[in-house]
N, C-alpha and C positions, 0 to 999 in steps of 0.2 A: 107444454110437454117437451117441446124441442129444447127449451132453455134448461129444463131439468136433466135431459139426456146429455147435453153439452157439459153441464156442471159435474155429472157423475163420471163422464169420460175424463175430464180434466183432473178430478180428484184421484181417479184410478191411476192415470199416468204419473201424476206427482208422487203418489204413494210408492209406485214401482221404482221410480227414479231415486227417491229418498232411501228406500230399502237397499237398492243396489249400491248407492254411495256409502251408506252406513256399513254395509258388509265389506266393501272394498277398503275403507279406512279404519275399521275396527281391528286392533292388533290381535285380539283373541278369537276372531271370527274364523270359522272353517272356510267359508266362501272367500273371505279376504286372503287367507293363506293360500288357497288354490289360485286365486287371481294373481297374487304376488309371485307365486311359483311359475305362472304362465308368462309373467313379464309385465302385468298391468300394475306397476307400482306407481304410487303418487310421486310426482317430480318434486324433489327437494329444492328449496330456494338456494339459488347460486349465490355464494358470497362474493362480494366485490373484491377485486385484488387490492392489495395495499398500494400506497403511493409509490414506494420504491419499485414494486413489481410493475406498475403501470409505466414508470419511467424506463425500466429495462425493456418492456415490450415495445415502447416507442422507439428506443434506440437500437433495437435488434435489427430492423431493416437498414438503419444507417450503418451499422457495423458491417453489413454485407456489401455496402457500396464501395468499400476499398478492397480491391483484390490483393490479398496477402498470400504469399507462398507459405507452405507448411513450415519451412525453416524459419521464416520471419515470425510466424505465429508462435512457434516454440520459443524463439528468442524473446519475444515480447512477454510470453508467459513466464519465462525465467526472470525477466526484469521485474514483473509484478510481484513474483514470489519474494525476490530480494527486497522489494519495498514493503513487504508485509501484507500484500493482497493475494490471498491464496485461493479464493473462491472462483469458480468458473465465470460467474457473472461479472467479475471485475474486468476480464478481458473484453467482454461485450461493451461495458461502460467506457473503457479506455478507447477502443477503436471507434465506437459511436461518437465519443467526444471529439476525436480528431476529425471525423467526417462532418460533424455539426459545426465546429469552429471554422473548418475550411469553407463550408457553404456560407456561414455568417460573414466571413471576411470577403468572400466573392460578392455577395449581395450588397454588403455595405459599400464596397468600392464602386459597384455599378450604380447604386442609388445616389452616391455622392458625385457621380459624373467624372470620376478620375480616369486617367489614361490606362492603357493596357498594362503598362509596367507596374503601376500601383495596384491594379487588380490582381496580378500574379503575385506581387509581394505580400499583399494582405492575405490572400488565400494560402500561400506558403507559410506565412507566420501563424495563421490559425492551425495549420497542419502540424507544425513542429512545437507549438506551445505545450501540448500535453506530454510530449516526449521530454521536453526540457524540465517540466515539473516532476515527471517520474524519475528522471536522473537525479534531480536534487533530493527527492525523498529517499532514493537509494543511498546517496552519500550520507545523508543525515542519520539514517538507520544504521549504516555501517559504522559511523562514528560512535553512536550510542553503544553498539555491540562491542566495539574496540575498547571503549572506556570501561565497560562492565566486565571485561574478561579477567583483569587481574584479581578483582574481588571474587569472581567465580573460581579461579584457580586456587586461591588461598582457602576458600571454603571446601573445595574438593580435596585438597591435601589433608585438611583437618578430618574430613569424613573418612577418607581412605585410611589414614593412620589410626582412626578410632575403631577400625575393623569392618567397615562397610565395603561391599563390592562396588565396582565402578558404576554399574547400572543404578544401584541404590544411592550411591553418592551423587550422581547426576540428578536423580529424582529429588533428593533432599536439597541440593543446591538450587534447583529450579523453583522449589517451593519457597525457599528463604529469600530468593531474589525477585519474587513476584511483584512486590511493591517498589523496590528500589530500581530494578532493571527489568521491566516487563518484556522487552524484546528478547533478550538472551534467555529469560525464564521460559518464554513460549517455545523457543528453539529446543531447549533441553527437554521440555515436555513432549515435543514431537519426536525427539530421539527415543525417549522411553516408550512412547506408543508404538513406534516402528519395531523396536526390539521385542515388545510384548506380542506384536502381531506375528512374529516369527522371522523377521529379517536378521541377518547376521549383524554383529556389532560393527564390523568394518564398513558394511554397506550403509548402515544407519548413520555412521559418523561421516561418511563421504557425502551423503545427502545433506547433512548439516552444513558442510562446506559449500555445496551448490546453492543452498537456500540463502546463505549469508553473503558469500563472495568476499569475505574478509581474509586477508593474508595471515593474520595471527591465528584465526580459527583453522585455516588450512595447515599451518605448522603444528598446532596442537593435535589435530586429527592424525597427522602423519606420525607424531610421537606416540599417541595412544595405540595406533595400529601396529607400529613396530614393537611396542612394549607387549601387546597382546600376542604377537606372533612369536617373539623370542622368549617370552615368559619371564621378563625381568620385573623388578619392583615398580609398581605403578606410582606409589608415593614418591619414590626417588626420582622417577622420570618427570613427574609433575612439578616437583620442587626445582629441578634443574631447568625445566622449561619456564617456570615462573621467574626464575632469576634472569634467564636470557631475555624474557619478555620485558622485564623492568629495564634491562640494559638497552634494549631497542627503543623503549619509550623515552629514556633519557637522551639517547642519541637523536631521536626525532625532535625532542624539545630543543636540543642544542642546534640542530639544523634550522629549525624555525627561527631561533634567536639570531643565528648568523644571517638569515635572509632578511631580517628586519631592517638592518642598515641599508641594504640595497632598495628595499621597498619604500624607505623614507625619503629617498632622493627626489622622487617625483613630487610629492606634496611640498617638500622644502623648496624646490625650484619654482613651483607654480604659485604657492600661496605665501610662504614665509619670506623668501628672498626678496620679492618685490616690496613687501611691507618694510623690511629692513632698509632697503635702498631709499624708499620715500622718506622714512623717518630720519635717516642719517644725512642724506644729500639734499633733502627738500629745503631746510632752512638755509643752507649754504648757497643753493641756487637762487633762492629768493633774495638773499643779501647781495649776491653778486649782480643780480639783475637791477636792483635798486642803486647799486654803486655805479655801474656803467651807464645806466640810463636814469639819472636822478629825476628828470621831469616826468617820466612815465609812471612813477610810483605814486604821484599825487592825484 
């Protein structure tokens, strides 16, 4: 009798729990709707963060280990934008990499048993390596933008002379240069997005100068702003600026060619001149040695 009572109680409790669970998880149940309204919602399975997000979460404490002033943070942010890294997470990755490489150099020097001078040197080297790499990426990107600018100016002149406005011409040039010059194409696309968002054209063009840091872009932006302010012909101004840009490029090429003779002095003195001396004077020195000391050559 006691066993039957226990079985009945167990089945009753199991039925009540099953009914309550079915009512809570059923999407069309009235009880489930009331329970979800009260806050008794089933917990959804949390998705694991991606590998990049986990790296960023791991580097976020390291990025806070270096006390950077607001001015230095803004300057570093400007450098990252000039290198093509516009997202906020790139600043965390950059500062975190500096802290991680500094700690790696310090730990490596300590583990190798080096002196304090080497410890400080390796730690400083790890701290400045990301900045050196960033500066190199900035120079490479600026060089790509500088090389793409003449083609962009020619296409812009053609579009403006065909009857397009300057905004539409920049949009069309950005689309046409997407595969050949993606860096300048992305910058033109951002200029169009800013103008669509309501920014004045002058401000959007100045932001283009700040994002690239190229002197040729700065001169082009100054020309376009003056043309827009005084109401002169955009096509004529772009043509004149394109001619002056080609003249500057030719002058830069001539300058680099003039510097070549000076730069060739060091390899000539270090590598070519000793070889010439050995080839020309070597046989004569050997013959003179054999003539003066005939017994030593045998």
